[in-house]
Every structure is written in structure tokens, then in C-alpha cells.
N, C-alpha and C positions, 0 to 999 in steps of 0.2 A: 487497453484499459477498459474496464467495465464498471458501471455504477448503477445501483438500484436503490430506490427510495420508496418508503411506504408509510402513509399516515395511518396509524392504528386507531387513533381517536383524535378529537379536536386538539387536545394539548400535546399528544405524544406522537413522535415520528422517529423511525429508524431508517438507516441507510447502510448499505454494504458496498464494498468496492474491491476490485482485484486489479493489480498492475503487474505486467511482465515486461522487464526491460532487458535487452541483450546488447552487449557491446560488440563492435566489429572485431574480427580477427586482425590485429595489427601487430607489428613488430615481431612477426614469426610465432605468435602465440596461436596454438591450434585450438585450445579450449578457451574461448573468449568468455569474459565475465557475464553472469546472468543474475538478475535480481528479481525476486518475486515478493509481492506484498499483498496481504489481505487486511482489510480494515472494516471496522464496525463502528457506527456512530449512532448515539441516541440523543434526542432533543426533547425536552419537556418545557412547554411554554407556560410559565406561571402567569404572565400577563402580556400585554402588548409590548412592553419594554424589557421584560425580564425572561430569560431563557436559561435553563440548565442544560449544559452541553457536555457530553462525555465522548471520548474517542479511544478505541483500542486498535492496535495495529501489530502485525507480526510480519517481519521481513526476513527472507532467507537469501543469502548471497552464496554463489558457487563459482567454481572454476578460477581462472587467473586474470589479472589485470596487467597492463603494461607497467614495467618497473617493479613488479612483484618478484620475489625470489622464486625460482622454479623448484618444484618438489623433486626429491631424489628418489 
């Protein structure tokens, strides 16, 4: 997992992250599951108590998981 954050100005801040998760090869599956996620977060501080917060994320899953039907 990697995460980076940058304060552009006093009220505005952005962050980005990447996560790569891999399952172990179990139950005879040769191509274990893999999940990759990229995210971007923006924060705008209107005051000490009020912050606008947005988050965007994209996740990609591939290969097989235990119990999933095998492809023909």
C-alpha cells in the first residue's frame, strides 16, 4: 500500500493511494485472486469544524477465488 498527501494551500489538500492485494493459491487454484485499487481524495477546509470531503476510487479484480466456478 502506498499513500501520498499534499497540501496545495491552507484550505485545500489532496491525497492519492494505491493498494495491491493478492490471495494465496489455495484449494488447487493456480491463478489466485488479485485486487488493485487506486484512490484520490480531496479535502477543502471551510472552517475549523467544517470540511468538504470527496473520494474517488477504482478497483480491479482478476483471476480466481476459492469456491468460484472454473472457466472452461
